[in-house]
C-alpha positions, 0 to 999 in steps of 0.5 A, spaced: 581 752 676 583 758 674 584 763 681 584 769 677 578 771 679 573 769 683 572 761 685 566 759 688 565 752 692 558 749 694 559 745 700 552 741 701 551 736 706 546 734 712 547 736 719 552 732 723 557 731 717 562 736 718 559 741 712 560 747 716 567 744 719 570 743 712 568 750 709 571 754 715 576 750 713 577 751 706 576 759 708 582 759 713 586 755 706 584 760 701 585 766 706 592 764 707 594 764 700 593 770 699 585 771 697 580 775 700 574 771 702 567 770 703 563 765 706 555 764 707 552 758 711 545 756 710 541 752 717 536 748 715 534 744 722 541 741 721 540 738 728 535 733 726 538 731 720 537 737 715 540 740 710 546 745 711 547 748 705 556 753 705 557 758 700 565 758 700 567 764 695 574 767 694 579 770 690 583 777 690 577 781 691 570 778 693 564 782 694 559 779 696 558 771 699 552 769 696 554 764 689 550 766 684 545 761 680 549 756 675 556 759 677 559 753 682 566 752 681 567 745 684 561 743 689 562 738 695 557 733 697 557 730 703 551 725 701 549 723 695 541 726 695 545 733 697 549 732 691 542 731 687 538 737 689 544 741 687 547 738 682 545 743 677 549 749 680 554 746 677 558 750 672 559 748 665 567 746 666 566 745 674 567 739 678 562 736 682 566 731 688 559 727 691 560 722 697 557 716 696 554 715 703 546 714 703 543 719 709 535 716 708 532 722 712 526 719 718 519 719 717 513 717 721 507 721 724 502 718 719 505 721 714 507 718 707 514 716 706 518 721 701 522 716 696 529 716 696 532 716 690 537 710 690 540 712 684 542 720 685 549 719 683 548 717 677 541 722 676 546 728 679 552 726 673 546 727 667 544 734 670 551 736 672 555 740 668 562 739 670 565 733 671 562 729 678 567 724 681 564 719 686 567 719 692 566 714 697 569 717 704 564 714 709 567 707 707 574 710 706 573 714 713 571 707 716 577 703 714 582 708 716 578 708 723 574 714 724 567 716 720 568 723 722 573 723 717 569 724 710 569 732 710 577 731 710 578 726 705 573 731 701 577 737 701 583 732 699 579 730 692 577 737 692 584 740 693 586 737 686 582 742 683 585 749 686 591 751 685 594 752 692 599 749 694 598 742 698 602 744 704 598 750 705 592 745 705 596 740 710 598 745 714 592 748 715 588 742 717 593 740 722 591 747 725 584 746 725 582 739 726 583 735 733 591 734 735 588 727 736 586 726 729 592 730 726 594 726 722 589 720 721 586 727 719 593 728 714 592 721 711 584 721 710 586 728 707 591 723 701 586 718 701 581 723 698 587 726 693 588 719 691 580 718 689 581 723 684 589 720 681 585 714 680 579 718 678 579 716 669 577 724 667 582 729 669 579 735 673 584 741 672 
């Protein structure tokens, strides 16, 4: 993806997954790379597992913080159904890095249970106008010993599609994660990059 114009990254998930931290890290990375950056967030009952979305826009000069409809260059999906919900926002030639994790919303109080789309990413792939890369972020995070590493794994995947020096990504992550988790987060970042390297479609 060229960074000569504005780059739009949409980050989606549910409360508690690290969407806000991931978007904050991305903003800092873009700023360190010399770009003007704007961000906007929407929290929908996030502390109860509600939808959380974050718009991140950067380039030579950015005037608005919201991404126009269907103008997303890259989408980071932290949860499968939320990736499906926003898949239509990816523009032709864009990329979607979607976690395979499924977090089914709780139901109760006599309400009819909503049907969770078990094939969410398969549906998303049909809707997305760009390349969809499924990422087993939660599984990899657990393998590394910390389930909260999913956001760094997804950032690693995203980094393969943006022309920003890898050292900037790594140094920013080291600065913004808890000191005791730096080594694990660097490993998580590398694992995310490897997922895309192993994928059979180029995403640049």
